[in-house]
Backbone and ligand atoms as CSV (ligand in chain L), in Angstrom:
chain,resi,resn,atom,element,x,y,z
A,1,MET,N,N,-30.241,-48.876,-65.362
A,1,MET,CA,C,-30.188,-48.667,-63.758
A,1,MET,C,C,-31.178,-47.455,-63.388
A,2,ILE,N,N,-31.553,-47.576,-62.147
A,2,ILE,CA,C,-32.680,-46.702,-61.461
A,2,ILE,C,C,-31.710,-45.905,-60.726
A,3,LYS,N,N,-32.219,-44.568,-60.912
A,3,LYS,CA,C,-31.472,-43.519,-60.260
A,3,LYS,C,C,-32.404,-43.102,-59.054
A,4,PHE,N,N,-31.730,-43.081,-57.873
A,4,PHE,CA,C,-32.715,-42.583,-56.748
A,4,PHE,C,C,-32.577,-41.133,-56.342
A,5,GLN,N,N,-33.772,-40.676,-55.842
A,5,GLN,CA,C,-33.431,-39.288,-55.229
A,5,GLN,C,C,-32.659,-39.263,-54.083
A,6,SER,N,N,-31.854,-38.366,-53.979
A,6,SER,CA,C,-30.823,-38.416,-52.803
A,6,SER,C,C,-30.809,-36.914,-52.123
A,7,TYR,N,N,-30.854,-36.957,-50.960
A,7,TYR,CA,C,-30.700,-35.532,-50.236
A,7,TYR,C,C,-29.447,-35.475,-49.520
A,8,ASP,N,N,-28.413,-34.638,-50.039
A,8,ASP,CA,C,-27.021,-34.723,-49.373
A,8,ASP,C,C,-27.000,-33.289,-48.800
A,9,ASP,N,N,-26.426,-33.329,-47.467
A,9,ASP,CA,C,-25.956,-32.206,-46.825
A,9,ASP,C,C,-25.160,-32.458,-45.854
A,10,ASN,N,N,-24.657,-31.436,-45.056
A,10,ASN,CA,C,-23.372,-31.529,-44.109
A,10,ASN,C,C,-23.867,-32.647,-42.958
A,11,ARG,N,N,-24.937,-33.246,-43.065
A,11,ARG,CA,C,-25.486,-34.337,-42.046
A,11,ARG,C,C,-25.185,-35.730,-42.623
A,12,GLY,N,N,-24.939,-35.557,-43.903
A,12,GLY,CA,C,-24.752,-36.904,-44.701
A,12,GLY,C,C,-25.893,-36.910,-45.854
A,13,SER,N,N,-25.958,-38.342,-46.238
A,13,SER,CA,C,-26.760,-38.531,-47.293
A,13,SER,C,C,-28.130,-39.266,-47.187
A,14,LEU,N,N,-29.313,-38.936,-47.584
A,14,LEU,CA,C,-30.592,-39.773,-47.377
A,14,LEU,C,C,-31.094,-40.166,-48.829
A,15,VAL,N,N,-31.361,-41.570,-49.108
A,15,VAL,CA,C,-31.612,-41.760,-50.347
A,15,VAL,C,C,-33.074,-42.310,-50.238
A,16,VAL,N,N,-33.939,-42.123,-51.359
A,16,VAL,CA,C,-35.357,-42.543,-51.216
A,16,VAL,C,C,-35.702,-43.312,-52.386
A,17,ALA,N,N,-36.372,-44.498,-52.188
A,17,ALA,CA,C,-36.982,-45.324,-53.352
A,17,ALA,C,C,-38.539,-45.639,-52.941
A,18,GLU,N,N,-39.286,-45.118,-53.775
A,18,GLU,CA,C,-40.809,-45.449,-53.536
A,18,GLU,C,C,-41.354,-46.412,-54.618
A,19,THR,N,N,-42.177,-47.214,-54.353
A,19,THR,CA,C,-43.062,-48.055,-55.180
A,19,THR,C,C,-43.745,-46.983,-56.031
A,20,GLU,N,N,-44.072,-47.600,-57.391
A,20,GLU,CA,C,-44.581,-46.559,-58.363
A,20,GLU,C,C,-43.843,-45.571,-58.907
A,21,LYS,N,N,-42.727,-45.172,-58.261
A,21,LYS,CA,C,-41.965,-44.061,-58.857
A,21,LYS,C,C,-40.701,-45.000,-59.150
A,22,GLU,N,N,-39.697,-45.036,-58.519
A,22,GLU,CA,C,-38.376,-45.699,-58.627
A,22,GLU,C,C,-38.438,-47.117,-58.846
A,23,ILE,N,N,-39.270,-47.652,-57.874
A,23,ILE,CA,C,-39.502,-49.201,-58.010
A,23,ILE,C,C,-40.731,-49.580,-58.681
A,24,PRO,N,N,-40.558,-50.308,-59.932
A,24,PRO,CA,C,-41.681,-50.782,-60.737
A,24,PRO,C,C,-42.601,-51.814,-60.306
A,25,PHE,N,N,-42.742,-52.115,-59.035
A,25,PHE,CA,C,-43.690,-53.095,-58.688
A,25,PHE,C,C,-43.940,-52.830,-57.005
A,26,ASP,N,N,-44.966,-53.301,-56.572
A,26,ASP,CA,C,-45.228,-53.156,-54.980
A,26,ASP,C,C,-44.258,-54.210,-54.340
A,27,ILE,N,N,-43.487,-53.650,-53.397
A,27,ILE,CA,C,-42.483,-54.315,-52.526
A,27,ILE,C,C,-43.249,-55.241,-51.642
A,28,LYS,N,N,-42.895,-56.622,-51.796
A,28,LYS,CA,C,-43.678,-57.471,-50.771
A,28,LYS,C,C,-42.447,-57.921,-49.625
A,29,ARG,N,N,-41.261,-57.764,-50.037
A,29,ARG,CA,C,-40.121,-58.387,-49.253
A,29,ARG,C,C,-38.766,-57.512,-49.365
A,30,LEU,N,N,-38.061,-57.450,-48.299
A,30,LEU,CA,C,-36.866,-56.972,-48.327
A,30,LEU,C,C,-35.901,-57.933,-47.732
A,31,TYR,N,N,-34.682,-57.974,-48.377
A,31,TYR,CA,C,-33.567,-58.787,-47.735
A,31,TYR,C,C,-32.459,-58.136,-48.045
A,32,TYR,N,N,-31.235,-58.696,-47.275
A,32,TYR,CA,C,-29.886,-57.980,-47.616
A,32,TYR,C,C,-28.854,-58.951,-47.275
A,33,ILE,N,N,-27.790,-58.942,-48.011
A,33,ILE,CA,C,-26.637,-59.771,-47.901
A,33,ILE,C,C,-25.369,-59.189,-47.709
A,34,TYR,N,N,-24.582,-59.713,-46.569
A,34,TYR,CA,C,-23.522,-59.155,-46.243
A,34,TYR,C,C,-22.467,-60.107,-45.751
A,35,ASP,N,N,-21.234,-59.692,-45.338
A,35,ASP,CA,C,-20.249,-60.602,-44.701
A,35,ASP,C,C,-19.989,-61.765,-45.713
A,36,VAL,N,N,-19.858,-61.283,-47.009
A,36,VAL,CA,C,-19.634,-62.424,-48.036
A,36,VAL,C,C,-18.170,-62.671,-48.321
A,37,GLY,N,N,-17.593,-63.646,-48.306
A,37,GLY,CA,C,-16.212,-63.730,-48.460
A,37,GLY,C,C,-15.847,-63.358,-50.123
A,38,SER,N,N,-14.537,-62.899,-50.251
A,38,SER,CA,C,-14.095,-62.445,-51.538
A,38,SER,C,C,-14.101,-63.308,-52.726
A,39,GLU,N,N,-14.198,-64.622,-52.495
A,39,GLU,CA,C,-14.019,-65.605,-53.288
A,39,GLU,C,C,-15.589,-66.180,-53.453
A,40,ALA,N,N,-16.462,-65.831,-52.768
A,40,ALA,CA,C,-17.783,-66.419,-52.616
A,40,ALA,C,C,-18.453,-65.932,-54.032
A,41,GLU,N,N,-19.309,-66.738,-54.539
A,41,GLU,CA,C,-20.374,-66.288,-55.450
A,41,GLU,C,C,-21.886,-66.645,-54.987
A,42,ARG,N,N,-22.728,-65.808,-55.440
A,42,ARG,CA,C,-23.902,-66.212,-55.102
A,42,ARG,C,C,-24.889,-66.277,-56.324
A,43,GLY,N,N,-26.174,-66.531,-56.102
A,43,GLY,CA,C,-27.042,-66.554,-57.175
A,43,GLY,C,C,-27.311,-67.834,-57.823
A,44,PHE,N,N,-26.764,-67.899,-59.326
A,44,PHE,CA,C,-26.849,-69.264,-60.119
A,44,PHE,C,C,-28.362,-69.690,-59.951
A,45,HIS,N,N,-29.277,-68.743,-60.453
A,45,HIS,CA,C,-30.496,-69.120,-60.675
A,45,HIS,C,C,-31.367,-68.189,-61.529
A,46,SER,N,N,-32.491,-68.548,-61.835
A,46,SER,CA,C,-33.415,-67.451,-62.446
A,46,SER,C,C,-34.778,-67.575,-61.582
A,47,HIS,N,N,-35.614,-66.637,-61.920
A,47,HIS,CA,C,-36.969,-66.625,-61.232
A,47,HIS,C,C,-38.097,-66.488,-62.314
A,48,LYS,N,N,-38.930,-67.451,-61.990
A,48,LYS,CA,C,-40.185,-67.641,-62.982
A,48,LYS,C,C,-41.027,-66.410,-62.916
A,49,LYS,N,N,-41.280,-65.933,-61.784
A,49,LYS,CA,C,-42.047,-64.763,-61.755
A,49,LYS,C,C,-41.443,-63.247,-60.990
A,50,LEU,N,N,-40.628,-63.525,-60.411
A,50,LEU,CA,C,-40.175,-62.574,-59.405
A,50,LEU,C,C,-39.405,-61.598,-59.889
A,51,GLU,N,N,-39.626,-60.363,-59.716
A,51,GLU,CA,C,-39.046,-59.107,-60.101
A,51,GLU,C,C,-38.306,-58.280,-58.891
A,52,GLN,N,N,-37.101,-57.823,-59.037
A,52,GLN,CA,C,-36.266,-57.408,-57.932
A,52,GLN,C,C,-35.736,-56.342,-58.344
A,53,VAL,N,N,-35.066,-55.431,-57.498
A,53,VAL,CA,C,-34.320,-54.377,-57.608
A,53,VAL,C,C,-33.215,-54.540,-56.452
A,54,TYR,N,N,-31.876,-54.803,-57.061
A,54,TYR,CA,C,-30.585,-54.574,-56.383
A,54,TYR,C,C,-30.186,-53.385,-56.089
A,55,ILE,N,N,-29.793,-53.199,-54.788
A,55,ILE,CA,C,-29.230,-51.801,-54.400
A,55,ILE,C,C,-27.868,-52.060,-53.623
A,56,GLY,N,N,-26.638,-51.779,-54.106
A,56,GLY,CA,C,-25.385,-51.952,-53.458
A,56,GLY,C,C,-25.161,-50.746,-52.527
A,57,ILE,N,N,-25.973,-50.878,-51.356
A,57,ILE,CA,C,-25.904,-49.896,-50.471
A,57,ILE,C,C,-24.486,-49.559,-49.507
A,58,HIS,N,N,-23.538,-50.550,-49.707
A,58,HIS,CA,C,-22.430,-50.459,-49.215
A,58,HIS,C,C,-21.251,-51.279,-49.952
A,59,GLY,N,N,-20.128,-50.747,-50.205
A,59,GLY,CA,C,-18.899,-51.572,-50.911
A,59,GLY,C,C,-19.581,-51.846,-52.226
A,60,ARG,N,N,-19.027,-52.821,-52.816
A,60,ARG,CA,C,-18.884,-53.209,-54.409
A,60,ARG,C,C,-19.309,-54.693,-54.360
A,61,MET,N,N,-19.993,-54.826,-55.563
A,61,MET,CA,C,-20.203,-56.379,-55.981
A,61,MET,C,C,-20.231,-56.269,-57.458
A,62,LYS,N,N,-20.196,-57.500,-58.127
A,62,LYS,CA,C,-20.549,-57.555,-59.610
A,62,LYS,C,C,-21.643,-58.484,-59.874
A,63,VAL,N,N,-22.706,-58.086,-60.713
A,63,VAL,CA,C,-23.782,-58.888,-60.947
A,63,VAL,C,C,-23.757,-59.226,-62.385
A,64,SER,N,N,-23.789,-60.514,-62.795
A,64,SER,CA,C,-23.780,-60.985,-64.060
A,64,SER,C,C,-25.155,-61.565,-64.465
A,65,LEU,N,N,-25.519,-61.024,-65.622
A,65,LEU,CA,C,-27.094,-61.473,-65.920
A,65,LEU,C,C,-27.057,-62.118,-67.348
A,66,PHE,N,N,-27.768,-63.031,-67.551
A,66,PHE,CA,C,-28.138,-63.670,-68.753
A,66,PHE,C,C,-29.701,-63.921,-69.142
A,67,ASP,N,N,-30.150,-63.169,-70.183
A,67,ASP,CA,C,-31.438,-63.477,-70.410
A,67,ASP,C,C,-31.879,-64.425,-71.595
A,68,GLY,N,N,-30.933,-65.089,-71.880
A,68,GLY,CA,C,-31.068,-66.203,-73.044
A,68,GLY,C,C,-30.434,-65.852,-74.310
A,69,VAL,N,N,-30.229,-64.462,-74.380
A,69,VAL,CA,C,-29.777,-63.659,-75.586
A,69,VAL,C,C,-28.631,-62.765,-75.104
A,70,ASN,N,N,-28.924,-61.924,-74.210
A,70,ASN,CA,C,-27.886,-61.017,-74.024
A,70,ASN,C,C,-27.126,-61.303,-72.555
A,71,LYS,N,N,-25.767,-61.176,-72.519
A,71,LYS,CA,C,-25.233,-61.193,-71.343
A,71,LYS,C,C,-24.695,-59.664,-70.703
A,72,ARG,N,N,-24.957,-59.372,-69.530
A,72,ARG,CA,C,-24.367,-58.078,-69.174
A,72,ARG,C,C,-23.712,-58.316,-67.747
A,73,GLU,N,N,-22.749,-57.483,-67.520
A,73,GLU,CA,C,-22.320,-57.306,-66.112
A,73,GLU,C,C,-22.279,-56.064,-65.690
A,74,ILE,N,N,-22.741,-56.020,-64.339
A,74,ILE,CA,C,-23.020,-54.610,-63.867
A,74,ILE,C,C,-22.214,-54.639,-62.365
A,75,VAL,N,N,-21.502,-53.639,-62.178
A,75,VAL,CA,C,-20.781,-53.507,-61.208
A,75,VAL,C,C,-21.811,-52.409,-60.140
A,76,LEU,N,N,-22.222,-52.974,-58.864
A,76,LEU,CA,C,-22.964,-52.062,-57.895
A,76,LEU,C,C,-21.909,-51.344,-56.874
A,77,ASP,N,N,-21.818,-50.177,-57.013
A,77,ASP,CA,C,-21.062,-49.590,-56.131
A,77,ASP,C,C,-21.455,-48.002,-55.619
A,78,ASP,N,N,-22.631,-47.868,-56.018
A,78,ASP,CA,C,-23.257,-46.702,-55.728
A,78,ASP,C,C,-24.575,-46.736,-54.954
A,79,PRO,N,N,-24.764,-46.295,-53.729
A,79,PRO,CA,C,-26.098,-46.612,-53.181
A,79,PRO,C,C,-27.242,-45.742,-53.645
A,80,LYS,N,N,-26.870,-44.930,-54.599
A,80,LYS,CA,C,-27.903,-43.961,-55.093
A,80,LYS,C,C,-28.631,-44.646,-56.437
A,81,GLN,N,N,-28.057,-45.908,-56.650
A,81,GLN,CA,C,-28.547,-46.495,-57.992
A,81,GLN,C,C,-29.072,-47.920,-57.666
A,82,GLY,N,N,-30.220,-48.406,-58.412
A,82,GLY,CA,C,-30.658,-49.620,-58.243
A,82,GLY,C,C,-30.685,-50.455,-59.469
A,83,LEU,N,N,-30.535,-51.619,-59.692
A,83,LEU,CA,C,-30.514,-52.557,-60.631
A,83,LEU,C,C,-31.860,-53.331,-60.902
A,84,TYR,N,N,-32.661,-53.074,-61.707
A,84,TYR,CA,C,-33.932,-53.810,-61.866
A,84,TYR,C,C,-33.578,-55.111,-62.639
A,85,ILE,N,N,-34.107,-56.329,-62.021
A,85,ILE,CA,C,-33.957,-57.622,-62.695
A,85,ILE,C,C,-35.363,-58.206,-62.817
A,86,GLY,N,N,-35.899,-58.377,-63.855
A,86,GLY,CA,C,-36.982,-58.980,-64.224
A,86,GLY,C,C,-36.946,-60.715,-64.118
A,87,HIS,N,N,-38.063,-61.172,-64.364
A,87,HIS,CA,C,-38.138,-62.616,-64.370
A,87,HIS,C,C,-37.357,-63.191,-65.583
A,88,ASN,N,N,-37.112,-64.607,-65.420
A,88,ASN,CA,C,-36.294,-65.267,-66.603
A,88,ASN,C,C,-35.045,-64.689,-66.762
A,89,VAL,N,N,-34.260,-64.424,-65.711
A,89,VAL,CA,C,-32.839,-63.925,-65.920
A,89,VAL,C,C,-32.092,-64.797,-65.100
A,90,TRP,N,N,-31.072,-65.392,-65.719
A,90,TRP,CA,C,-30.190,-65.951,-64.901
A,90,TRP,C,C,-29.017,-65.060,-64.320
A,91,ARG,N,N,-28.798,-65.133,-62.994
A,91,ARG,CA,C,-27.856,-64.179,-62.305
A,91,ARG,C,C,-26.921,-64.892,-61.423
A,92,THR,N,N,-25.703,-64.154,-61.344
A,92,THR,CA,C,-24.753,-64.559,-60.492
A,92,THR,C,C,-24.305,-63.347,-59.808
A,93,ILE,N,N,-23.741,-63.294,-58.652
A,93,ILE,CA,C,-23.342,-62.098,-57.949
A,93,ILE,C,C,-21.969,-62.636,-57.268
A,94,SER,N,N,-20.821,-61.790,-57.496
A,94,SER,CA,C,-19.514,-62.145,-57.177
A,94,SER,C,C,-18.649,-60.932,-56.975
A,95,GLU,N,N,-17.558,-61.226,-56.615
A,95,GLU,CA,C,-16.615,-60.095,-56.433
A,95,GLU,C,C,-16.956,-59.028,-55.371
A,96,PHE,N,N,-17.557,-59.701,-54.220
A,96,PHE,CA,C,-17.958,-58.666,-53.167
A,96,PHE,C,C,-16.844,-58.166,-52.567
A,97,SER,N,N,-16.846,-56.832,-52.216
A,97,SER,CA,C,-15.949,-56.364,-51.306
A,97,SER,C,C,-16.162,-56.761,-50.007
A,98,SER,N,N,-15.089,-56.504,-48.962
A,98,SER,CA,C,-15.215,-57.201,-47.683
A,98,SER,C,C,-16.446,-56.448,-46.904
A,99,ASP,N,N,-16.627,-55.066,-47.212
A,99,ASP,CA,C,-17.636,-54.306,-46.761
A,99,ASP,C,C,-18.994,-54.161,-47.404
A,100,ALA,N,N,-19.143,-55.158,-48.456
A,100,ALA,CA,C,-20.387,-55.089,-49.506
A,100,ALA,C,C,-21.618,-55.390,-48.556
A,101,VAL,N,N,-22.673,-54.659,-48.855
A,101,VAL,CA,C,-24.098,-54.763,-48.605
A,101,VAL,C,C,-24.996,-54.769,-49.593
A,102,LEU,N,N,-25.690,-55.837,-49.980
A,102,LEU,CA,C,-26.439,-55.537,-51.025
A,102,LEU,C,C,-28.157,-55.735,-50.608
A,103,LEU,N,N,-28.912,-54.871,-50.800
A,103,LEU,CA,C,-30.136,-54.837,-50.317
A,103,LEU,C,C,-31.031,-55.101,-51.505
A,104,VAL,N,N,-32.022,-56.029,-51.325
A,104,VAL,CA,C,-32.803,-56.184,-52.456
A,104,VAL,C,C,-34.296,-56.083,-52.077
A,105,ALA,N,N,-34.986,-55.449,-53.057
A,105,ALA,CA,C,-36.537,-55.255,-53.036
A,105,ALA,C,C,-37.133,-56.133,-53.813
A,106,ALA,N,N,-38.064,-56.956,-53.239
A,106,ALA,CA,C,-38.589,-58.165,-54.268
A,106,ALA,C,C,-40.327,-57.844,-54.335
A,107,SER,N,N,-40.660,-58.328,-55.506
A,107,SER,CA,C,-41.960,-58.183,-55.673
A,107,SER,C,C,-43.186,-59.124,-55.190
A,108,GLU,N,N,-42.354,-60.318,-54.458
A,108,GLU,CA,C,-43.261,-61.415,-53.957
A,108,GLU,C,C,-42.485,-61.864,-52.890
A,109,HIS,N,N,-43.367,-62.649,-51.889
A,109,HIS,CA,C,-43.077,-63.109,-50.825
A,109,HIS,C,C,-41.869,-64.389,-51.265
A,110,TYR,N,N,-41.264,-64.908,-50.367
A,110,TYR,CA,C,-40.285,-65.963,-50.814
A,110,TYR,C,C,-41.062,-67.210,-51.070
A,111,SER,N,N,-40.494,-67.886,-52.087
A,111,SER,CA,C,-41.177,-69.198,-52.648
A,111,SER,C,C,-40.054,-69.690,-53.411
A,112,GLU,N,N,-39.764,-70.849,-52.722
A,112,GLU,CA,C,-38.650,-71.882,-53.539
A,112,GLU,C,C,-39.140,-72.225,-54.849
A,113,GLU,N,N,-40.620,-72.452,-54.980
A,113,GLU,CA,C,-41.069,-72.808,-56.350
A,113,GLU,C,C,-40.935,-71.926,-57.488
A,114,ASP,N,N,-40.636,-70.739,-57.127
A,114,ASP,CA,C,-40.311,-69.678,-58.116
A,114,ASP,C,C,-38.965,-69.744,-58.688
A,115,TYR,N,N,-38.087,-70.367,-58.119
A,115,TYR,CA,C,-36.789,-70.566,-58.608
A,115,TYR,C,C,-36.488,-71.586,-59.639
A,116,ILE,N,N,-35.613,-71.282,-60.787
A,116,ILE,CA,C,-34.829,-72.367,-61.351
A,116,ILE,C,C,-33.319,-72.451,-60.931
A,117,ARG,N,N,-33.064,-73.410,-60.459
A,117,ARG,CA,C,-31.650,-73.524,-60.029
A,117,ARG,C,C,-30.703,-74.258,-60.729
A,118,ASN,N,N,-31.187,-74.928,-61.873
A,118,ASN,CA,C,-30.468,-75.560,-62.841
A,118,ASN,C,C,-30.241,-74.935,-64.087
A,119,TYR,N,N,-28.982,-74.736,-64.584
A,119,TYR,CA,C,-28.964,-73.934,-65.634
A,119,TYR,C,C,-29.508,-74.600,-66.940
A,120,ASP,N,N,-29.463,-75.850,-67.095
A,120,ASP,CA,C,-29.951,-76.537,-68.332
A,120,ASP,C,C,-31.478,-76.220,-68.340
A,121,GLU,N,N,-32.032,-76.447,-67.099
A,121,GLU,CA,C,-33.491,-76.188,-66.973
A,121,GLU,C,C,-33.860,-74.751,-67.318
A,122,PHE,N,N,-33.023,-73.922,-66.844
A,122,PHE,CA,C,-33.368,-72.424,-67.248
A,122,PHE,C,C,-33.367,-72.318,-68.817
A,123,VAL,N,N,-32.330,-72.702,-69.330
A,123,VAL,CA,C,-31.988,-72.618,-70.867
A,123,VAL,C,C,-33.433,-73.402,-71.551
A,124,ALA,N,N,-33.721,-74.297,-71.005
A,124,ALA,CA,C,-35.026,-75.228,-71.555
A,124,ALA,C,C,-36.296,-74.397,-71.398
A,125,SER,N,N,-36.191,-73.576,-70.113
A,125,SER,CA,C,-37.520,-72.904,-70.054
A,125,SER,C,C,-37.725,-71.771,-70.923
A,126,LEU,N,N,-36.652,-71.297,-71.532
A,126,LEU,CA,C,-36.695,-70.087,-72.254
A,126,LEU,C,C,-37.225,-70.549,-73.604
A,127,LYS,N,N,-37.104,-71.822,-74.030
A,127,LYS,CA,C,-37.594,-72.287,-75.280
A,127,LYS,C,C,-39.072,-72.606,-75.482
A,128,LYS,N,N,-39.636,-72.740,-74.075
A,128,LYS,CA,C,-41.029,-73.147,-74.138
A,128,LYS,C,C,-41.864,-71.842,-74.454
L,1,T46,C1,C,-31.192,-63.307,-55.403
L,1,T46,C2,C,-29.960,-63.100,-54.682
L,1,T46,C3,C,-29.555,-61.550,-54.780
L,1,T46,C4,C,-35.489,-67.422,-47.553
L,1,T46,O1,O,-35.732,-68.272,-46.769
L,1,T46,N1,N,-35.971,-66.202,-47.749
L,1,T46,C5,C,-35.577,-65.381,-48.705
L,1,T46,O2,O,-36.430,-64.321,-49.059
L,1,T46,C6,C,-34.523,-65.512,-49.431
L,1,T46,C7,C,-33.891,-64.452,-50.419
L,1,T46,C8,C,-33.801,-66.738,-49.080
L,1,T46,N2,N,-34.066,-67.669,-48.130
L,1,T46,C9,C,-33.258,-68.786,-47.967
L,1,T46,C10,C,-33.256,-69.735,-48.793
L,1,T46,C11,C,-31.794,-70.456,-48.735
L,1,T46,O3,O,-32.032,-71.569,-47.879
L,1,T46,O4,O,-31.885,-68.340,-47.625
L,1,T46,C12,C,-31.064,-69.305,-48.218
L,1,T46,C13,C,-30.070,-68.840,-49.146
L,1,T46,O5,O,-30.780,-68.273,-50.364
L,1,T46,P1,P,-30.050,-68.387,-51.855
L,1,T46,O6,O,-29.432,-69.499,-51.733
L,1,T46,O7,O,-31.113,-68.253,-52.506
L,1,T46,O8,O,-29.230,-66.975,-51.661
L,1,T46,P2,P,-28.624,-66.254,-53.179
L,1,T46,O9,O,-27.729,-65.055,-52.428
L,1,T46,O10,O,-27.756,-67.329,-53.886
L,1,T46,O11,O,-29.868,-65.696,-53.745
L,1,T46,C14,C,-30.502,-64.545,-52.972
L,1,T46,C15,C,-32.092,-64.714,-53.652
L,1,T46,O12,O,-32.612,-65.965,-53.333
L,1,T46,C16,C,-32.257,-64.465,-55.081
L,1,T46,O13,O,-33.414,-64.168,-55.503
L,1,T46,O14,O,-31.559,-62.598,-56.531
L,1,T46,O15,O,-30.186,-63.309,-53.274
């Protein structure tokens, strides 16, 4: 997990993430996900090249990762932390709280070509 610098005082909290410091790539895209139903699950894909940092800036969600060898489950519920996810990692995001907001910093512009959305294809790609 990446720990962000946080400035907390009686006005609230301000959290900073900078490229070449906490974020290990140049950010080309930001997007965020919210209003996810409690039963909904997102992801179910890997990326050929894309690197991302997930930040649970509000509420809670669970991220499940599989790199072909290791499986990890990480709960994101702290806006002062980020989760780095490299390429070739199968991910699902589930158990969103009703107030959850997931902010994602991405290393590339959006390209559907970069996705592997079929699990068998993902497993096969690791063997190449
Ligand atoms: C990831 C998780 C956390 C775009 O047009 N531009 C974009 O930058 C993105 C991210 C998506 N889209 C379109 C493509 C689909 O028609 O938005 C629609 C929903 O995307 P998707 O089904 O990929 O959503 P998730 O939540 O399953 O996955 C997304 C990211 O794609 C993925 O990289 O890590 O959020």
